C-alpha positions in Angstrom: 11.5 13.4 30.7 8.5 14.9 28.9 7.0 13.5 25.7 8.1 16.6 23.8 11.7 16.0 25.0 11.6 12.4 23.9 10.2 13.4 20.5 12.9 16.1 20.1 15.7 13.6 21.0 14.3 11.0 18.6 14.2 13.5 15.8 17.8 14.5 16.5 18.9 10.8 16.0 17.6 10.7 12.5 20.3 10.2 10.0 20.6 11.0 6.3 20.3 7.3 5.7 16.8 7.4 7.0 15.8 10.0 4.4 17.4 7.9 1.7 15.5 4.8 2.9 12.2 6.8 3.1 12.7 7.9 -0.6 13.6 4.3 -1.5 10.5 3.0 0.2 8.3 5.5 -1.6 10.0 4.5 -4.9 9.5 0.8 -4.3 5.9 1.1 -3.5 5.3 3.7 -6.2 7.0 1.4 -8.8 4.7 -1.5 -7.8 1.9 -0.2 -10.0 4.2 -0.1 -13.0 5.4 -3.7 -12.2 1.8 -4.9 -11.9 0.8 -3.2 -15.2 3.7 -5.0 -17.0 2.9 -8.3 -15.3 -0.8 -8.6 -16.1 -0.1 -8.4 -19.8 0.6 -12.1 -19.9 -0.1 -13.3 -16.3 -3.7 -13.4 -15.0 -4.4 -11.5 -11.8 -5.0 -14.5 -9.5 -1.8 -16.2 -10.5 0.2 -13.0 -10.4 -0.9 -12.3 -6.8 -0.5 -15.9 -5.7 3.1 -15.8 -6.9 3.7 -12.4 -5.4 2.5 -13.4 -1.9 4.3 -16.7 -2.0 7.6 -15.2 -3.0 7.4 -12.2 -0.7 6.1 -14.3 2.3 8.9 -16.9 1.8 11.6 -14.2 1.6 10.1 -12.5 4.8 10.1 -15.8 6.6 13.7 -16.4 5.6 14.6 -12.9 6.8 12.9 -13.6 10.1 14.9 -16.9 10.5 18.2 -15.0 9.8 17.2 -12.4 12.5 16.3 -15.1 15.0 12.6 -14.3 15.0 10.5 -17.4 15.5 7.4 -18.1 13.5 4.4 -18.3 15.9 2.4 -21.5 16.2 -0.7 -20.3 18.1 -3.9 -21.0 16.1 -5.6 -17.9 17.5 -2.8 -15.7 16.1 -3.0 -17.4 12.7 -6.7 -16.7 12.6 -5.9 -13.0 13.0 -3.3 -13.3 10.3 -6.1 -14.7 8.1 -8.1 -11.5 8.6 -5.1 -9.4 7.9 -4.3 -11.4 4.8 -7.8 -10.8 3.4 -7.6 -7.0 4.1 -4.0 -6.4 3.2 -3.1 -8.7 0.3 -5.7 -11.2 -1.0 -8.5 -8.8 -1.8 -6.7 -5.5 -2.5 -3.7 -7.0 -4.4 -6.1 -9.0 -6.6 -8.4 -6.0 -7.2 -5.5 -3.8 -8.2 -4.0 -6.4 -10.5 -7.4 -7.0 -12.2 -8.0 -3.3 -12.5 -4.6 -2.6 -14.0 -5.5 -4.7 -17.1 -7.2 -1.5 -18.3 -6.4 1.2 -15.8 -3.0 2.9 -16.3 -0.4 2.6 -13.6 -0.3 6.3 -12.9 -4.0 6.5 -12.2 -3.8 3.4 -10.0 -1.1 5.1 -8.0 -3.2 8.1 -7.4 -6.4 6.3 -6.5 -4.7 3.8 -4.2 -2.9 6.6 -2.3 -6.2 7.6 -0.6 -5.9 4.8 1.9 -5.0 7.2 4.8 -8.2 9.2 4.0 -10.4 6.0 4.3 -8.5 4.9 7.4 -9.2 8.2 9.1 -12.9 8.1 8.1 -13.3 4.5 9.3 -11.5 5.2 12.6 -13.6 8.3 13.2 -16.9 6.6 12.4 -16.3 3.2 14.0 -14.0 3.7 17.0 -15.0 7.4 17.5 -11.8 8.2 19.4 -10.0 10.1 16.7 -9.7 13.9 17.3 -11.1 15.8 14.3 -9.2 19.1 13.9 -10.1 21.3 10.9 -6.9 20.3 9.1 -7.9 16.6 9.1 -11.4 17.5 7.9 -9.9 19.5 5.1 -7.7 16.5 4.2 -10.7 14.1 4.1 -12.7 16.6 1.9 -10.0 17.4 -0.6 -8.8 13.8 -0.8 -12.3 12.5 -1.6 -12.7 15.4 -4.0 -9.6 14.2 -5.8 -10.9 10.7 -6.2 -14.2 12.1 -7.6 -12.3 14.2 -10.1 -10.5 11.1 -11.4 -13.3 8.6 -11.3 -16.3 10.9 -11.7 -15.9 11.8 -15.4 -16.1 8.2 -16.5 -19.0 7.4 -14.1 -21.0 10.4 -15.5 -20.4 9.1 -19.0 -22.4 5.9 -18.3 -20.1 3.6 -16.4 -17.6 3.2 -19.2 -14.9 0.6 -19.3 -12.6 2.5 -17.0 -15.1 3.3 -14.2 -15.5 -0.2 -12.7 -11.8 -1.0 -12.6 -11.1 2.5 -11.1 -13.7 1.8 -8.4 -12.1 -1.5 -7.8 -8.9 0.3 -6.9 -10.8 2.6 -4.6 -12.3 -0.5 -3.0 -8.7 -1.8 -2.6 -7.8 1.4 -0.8 -10.7 0.8 1.6 -9.3 -2.7 2.3 -5.9 -1.2 3.0 -7.6 1.3 5.4 -9.2 -1.7 7.2 -5.9 -3.5 7.4 -4.2 -0.5 9.0 -6.9 -0.3 11.7 -7.0 -4.1 12.3 -3.2 -4.2 12.2 -3.1 -2.3 15.5 -4.1 -5.6 17.2 -0.7 -7.0 16.5 1.0 -4.5 18.9 3.8 -6.2 20.8 4.8 -8.5 17.9 7.8 -7.9 15.7 6.3 -6.2 12.6 7.8 -8.9 10.3 5.7 -11.6 12.0 2.2 -10.4 10.9 3.6 -9.3 7.5 5.1 -12.8 6.8 2.2 -14.6 8.3 -0.4 -12.7 6.4 1.6 -13.1 3.1 2.0 -16.8 3.5 -1.7 -17.3 4.4 -2.5 -15.1 1.4 -0.5 -17.4 -0.8 -2.2 -20.5 0.7 -5.6 -19.0 -0.2 -4.7 -17.8 -3.7 -2.7 -20.7 -5.0 -5.7 -23.1 -5.1 -7.8 -20.3 -6.8 -5.0 -19.9 -9.4 -4.8 -23.6 -10.0 -8.6 -23.8 -10.4 -9.4 -20.8 -12.6 -6.1 -19.9 -14.4 -4.5 -23.3 -14.9 -1.0 -21.7 -14.7 0.7 -24.7 -16.3 -1.0 -23.7 -19.6 0.2 -20.1 -19.4 3.0 -18.7 -21.5 4.1 -15.5 -19.7 6.6 -13.2 -21.4 10.0 -12.5 -20.0 9.0 -8.9 -19.3 6.0 -10.0 -17.2 8.1 -12.6 -15.3 10.8 -9.9 -14.7 8.1 -7.5 -13.4 6.6 -10.2 -11.2 10.0 -10.9 -9.7 10.7 -7.2 -9.1 7.3 -6.7 -7.6 7.7 -9.6 -5.2 11.3 -9.1 -4.2 11.7 -5.3 -4.2 8.2 -3.8 -3.9 6.9 -6.3 -1.4 9.6 -8.2 0.6 12.4 -5.6 0.6 9.9 -2.7 1.0 8.6 -4.3 4.2 12.1 -4.8 5.6 12.8 -1.1 5.0 9.5 -0.2 6.5 10.3 -2.1 9.7 13.6 -0.2 10.0 12.0 3.2 9.5 9.3 2.6 12.0 12.0 2.2 14.6 14.0 5.3 13.6 11.4 7.7 12.2 8.4 6.4 14.0 5.0 5.7 12.5 4.2 9.4 11.8 7.5 10.0 9.9 7.2 6.8 8.0 3.7 7.7 6.7 5.4 10.4 4.6 5.8 7.7 1.9 2.0 7.8 1.5 2.2 11.0 -0.4 5.8 10.8 -1.6 5.0 7.6 -3.6 2.2 9.3 -5.6 4.4 11.7 -7.8 7.1 9.0 -7.9 4.7 6.3 -9.1 3.1 8.7 -11.7 6.6 9.7 -13.0 7.7 6.1 -13.3 4.6 5.2 -15.3 5.1 8.1 -17.6 8.8 7.3 -18.1 8.6 3.6 -18.6 5.1 3.0 -19.9 4.6 6.2 -21.9 1.4 7.0 -20.0 -0.1 10.5 -19.6 -2.7 12.0 -17.3 -5.9 13.8 -18.3 -6.3 17.4 -17.0 -8.9 16.3 -14.4 -6.5 13.5 -13.2 -3.7 16.0 -12.7 -6.1 18.1 -10.5 -7.1 14.9 -8.7 -3.5 14.1 -8.1 -2.9 17.5 -6.5 -6.0 17.1 -4.4 -5.2 13.6 -3.2 -1.5 14.5 -2.3 -2.7 17.6 -0.5 -5.3 15.7 1.4 -3.1 12.9 2.5 -0.3 15.4 3.5 -2.8 17.4 5.5 -3.9 14.3 7.4 -0.5 12.7 8.0 1.9 15.6 8.7 2.6 15.7 12.5 1.0 18.4 14.5 3.6 20.8 15.9 3.3 21.8 19.5 5.2 24.3 21.5 7.5 23.1 24.2 6.8 24.4 27.6 9.3 24.9 30.4 
């Protein structure tokens, strides 16, 4: 059986449920920026992310137990979980939460959607094994142009209050790109294992920092912030990962990456509906550029079947 035949058969097995789950995943991850924006009103970023990783990691560990997936004990594997935690949760989650104290959720959604662009650039420059067709080069160029359109105006005005938080979100996108590349080293493990392990390690790192700097016992978070934190942890983190694991098996990695550009308009729409936000004209153009760039880089290449 040829590779093309296997791909065609896999595509034929896709069900309408897969499409619904893909849209659900894009909505959950798109909504995370709105949840963060609501949470950081009365919960400091370190405490917010410590709670997010602890709740999500605990739920994922419980889900693994129910599925009969054992938690590994090898120290070498947990050292790799540590690297993944730094790249995929501790640093980027905290940067985004800190930035969203001043950056609107819609802009955060757009800026953070550029992770596939940075992942491709890093893979191309570091591993040097990535084929570079014109479509992918176009995707990189237009995606980076979109980021410059969003961030560039405030940078040119003298590093205003928005520029540094926006650049922090771009830095978080670079971390996510590194996490995607490093995450390939977990091949052969059930996807829930590195997800739960890195989340729990992230919580172990962030809780002492929260206790030291935020003194959470002195905080008085609002009910809306607590509700947003709970939704962020349960739905946009733990549940989203479970859906992701399912889609990787049914749609494959290429099909699942469709959420990378589906979540952008969804996240922006949610921020406008529930937070009353609006985008500047340059941000709208940047949105179009980023979505087009990520789509150009992640859509599967069609090849003709040969007899």
